[in-house]
N, C-alpha and C positions, 0 to 999 in steps of 0.2 A: 504494499501500499504507501503510495507515495506522500511524503510530508506534505502538511500545508503550513504554507506560510498565516500565521494567524493576523499578525499587522496588516497584512494584504487583503485578507478576508474581512478583516474590521474595516479597512477603508472602503473596500467594495461596497460592504453593507451601507454604511453612513451616506455614500454617494448615492445608492439608490433608494434610499429612504427621504433625501433630498429632493432626487429626481421627482418622486412621487410627489412628494410635498411641495413644493415649488415650483419644479421646472415643467409639471403638467403631464409629467409620467403618469400612466394608469396603473393601479396594480396587476391587471391582466398583463401588460406588458412587462412587467419586472417578472411576473412569474413565467412566461414564456421565454425569456431570457435566461432564467435559474433552468428551466427544463431544456433548454439549448446546449448551456452549458453542462449539465450532468450526460447529457446525449455525448457531447461533443468529448468529454474525456475518457469516453470508451472506444473511441476510434484511432486510427494509425497515428496521426497528425498529434496526439496527447503528449505523448514524450517530446518532442521539439518544443511543442508550445512551455511546456512545465520547463524545461534546460533554459529556454530565453527569459521566461518569469525567473529562475533561480540566478543567472546571469544579470539579468538587470537589478537585482535586490542586493546580490551583491557589488555590484557598484554602486548603487546608493547609500550601501552599509558604510563602504570605503572612506565615501564624502563626507558622512558624519562623525 
């Protein structure tokens, strides 16, 4: 099971919350995007995306 970056998940959850609250995004849109994310995690492209996110998070952690 791949590791999940909690701060990244928290930032995405906060962003989705504010988009639903202030940006005019509907709850149904957020649910569809979440379902797409879970579906995408089972594809062959998921490891590449996971390594890209890990690289970006590593670079950001070195900046701070």
